[in-house]
C-alpha positions as CSV (number, residue, x, y, z in Angstrom):
1,M,-25.7,8.8,-15.7
2,T,-23.2,10.3,-13.2
3,S,-19.7,8.6,-12.0
4,T,-19.5,8.6,-8.2
5,G,-16.1,7.0,-7.5
6,P,-12.5,8.4,-8.5
7,P,-11.7,9.8,-11.7
8,V,-10.1,7.2,-14.2
9,D,-6.0,8.8,-13.7
10,A,-6.4,9.1,-10.2
11,P,-3.4,7.3,-8.3
12,V,-4.0,3.5,-7.5
13,I,-3.4,2.1,-4.5
14,L,-3.2,-1.5,-3.7
15,V,-4.2,-2.9,-0.2
16,A,-3.1,-6.1,1.2
17,E,-5.1,-6.7,4.4
18,D,-6.4,-9.8,6.0
19,E,-8.6,-8.5,8.1
20,P,-12.0,-8.1,6.2
21,P,-12.9,-4.8,8.1
22,V,-9.4,-3.2,7.9
23,R,-9.7,-3.6,4.1
24,D,-12.6,-2.5,3.9
25,M,-12.5,0.5,6.0
26,V,-9.2,1.7,4.5
27,A,-10.7,1.5,1.1
28,L,-13.5,3.4,1.9
29,V,-11.0,6.4,3.4
30,L,-8.9,5.9,0.0
31,R,-11.7,6.1,-2.3
32,T,-13.1,8.9,-0.6
33,A,-9.8,11.1,-0.7
34,G,-10.0,10.6,-4.6
35,Y,-7.8,7.2,-5.4
36,R,-8.5,3.9,-6.8
37,T,-7.9,0.6,-4.9
38,V,-6.7,-2.7,-5.5
39,L,-7.8,-5.0,-2.8
40,C,-6.4,-7.9,-1.7
41,A,-6.9,-10.2,1.4
42,D,-3.0,-11.5,1.6
43,G,0.2,-11.2,0.0
44,E,-0.4,-13.8,-2.5
45,E,-3.0,-11.7,-4.1
46,A,-1.0,-8.9,-3.9
47,I,1.7,-10.5,-6.2
48,A,-1.1,-11.3,-8.5
49,A,-2.4,-7.6,-8.4
50,L,0.7,-6.5,-9.5
51,T,1.2,-9.1,-11.8
52,R,-2.5,-8.0,-13.4
53,E,-2.5,-4.8,-13.1
54,A,-1.1,-1.9,-15.4
55,Q,-0.5,0.8,-13.0
56,I,-0.3,0.4,-9.3
57,D,1.4,3.6,-7.8
58,L,1.5,2.9,-3.9
59,A,1.3,-0.5,-2.4
60,L,-0.4,-0.1,1.4
61,L,0.5,-3.7,2.8
62,D,-0.8,-5.6,6.2
63,L,2.6,-6.9,7.7
64,R,1.5,-9.8,9.1
65,M,-1.1,-11.6,6.7
66,P,-1.4,-15.4,5.8
67,R,-0.1,-17.3,2.5
68,L,2.8,-14.4,2.1
69,D,3.7,-11.3,4.6
70,G,4.5,-7.7,4.0
71,V,8.2,-8.5,4.0
72,H,8.4,-10.8,1.3
73,V,6.1,-8.9,-0.6
74,I,8.3,-5.9,-0.3
75,A,11.2,-8.0,-1.1
76,A,9.5,-9.1,-4.3
77,I,8.6,-5.4,-5.7
78,R,11.9,-4.3,-4.6
79,H,13.1,-6.9,-6.9
80,H,10.9,-7.0,-9.9
81,P,12.0,-4.4,-12.4
82,L,8.5,-2.9,-13.3
83,W,8.0,-2.8,-9.7
84,H,10.9,-1.8,-7.8
85,D,10.0,2.2,-7.9
86,I,6.3,1.5,-6.4
87,R,6.0,3.3,-2.9
88,V,5.4,1.0,-0.2
89,V,4.0,2.0,3.2
90,V,3.3,-0.6,5.9
91,M,0.8,-1.1,8.4
92,S,0.9,-3.3,11.5
93,A,-0.6,-3.3,14.9
94,Y,3.1,-4.5,15.9
95,S,4.4,-0.9,16.4
96,D,7.3,-0.9,18.6
97,D,11.2,0.8,16.8
98,L,12.5,-2.9,16.3
99,Q,9.7,-3.9,14.5
100,A,9.5,-0.4,12.1
101,R,13.0,-0.4,11.8
102,A,13.2,-4.2,10.2
103,V,10.3,-3.3,7.6
104,L,11.9,0.1,6.6
105,E,15.5,-2.4,6.2
106,A,13.5,-4.4,4.6
107,G,12.6,-1.9,2.1
108,A,9.2,0.1,2.8
109,D,9.4,3.8,2.4
110,R,7.2,4.2,5.5
111,F,5.7,2.3,8.5
112,L,2.3,3.0,9.7
113,P,1.3,1.7,13.1
114,K,-2.3,0.5,13.7
115,P,-4.6,2.2,14.9
116,F,-4.1,5.0,12.8
117,T,-6.4,7.9,12.3
118,V,-8.1,8.5,8.9
119,A,-5.6,12.1,9.1
120,D,-2.4,9.2,9.7
121,L,-3.7,7.0,6.6
122,T,-4.6,9.8,4.1
123,A,-1.3,12.4,5.3
124,A,1.2,9.2,4.7
125,I,-0.5,8.0,1.3
126,S,-0.4,11.7,-0.1
127,T,3.5,11.8,1.1
128,E,4.7,8.8,-0.5
129,L,2.5,9.9,-3.6
130,D,4.2,13.2,-3.6
131,A,7.6,11.6,-3.2
132,A,6.8,9.2,-6.2
133,R,6.3,12.4,-8.2
134,R,9.5,14.2,-6.8
135,S,11.7,11.5,-8.0
136,P,12.9,10.3,-10.9
137,S,12.3,7.2,-12.6
138,T,15.4,4.7,-12.9
């Protein structure tokens, strides 16, 4: 039997996106690029996944989701002693400069405006994971 998924030591990307087609597309792109994924339909599921999963290397969050939005998930990540070093990329169709600045001020590491290309997505993830490897844990 051969495995077709990413290796067990591949980085784990948490994807919180309330639109199933977007979530599925992002998951396919990330898995094809060699990452493992944890998929969530909203911010509350993202917090539950962070609590449940032993390893999350990066959180890719939609900004506007039901129940708990991306800014609230960022705050939870940044204030939790076990999660505060997780890299956070926020994606949003609301992509003006004011929105991007607000997301970065909330603690995101990168803002990724929708629509984005496969190359944009994989470059953002790769860059943030590289930055995480270079920065010492506190």
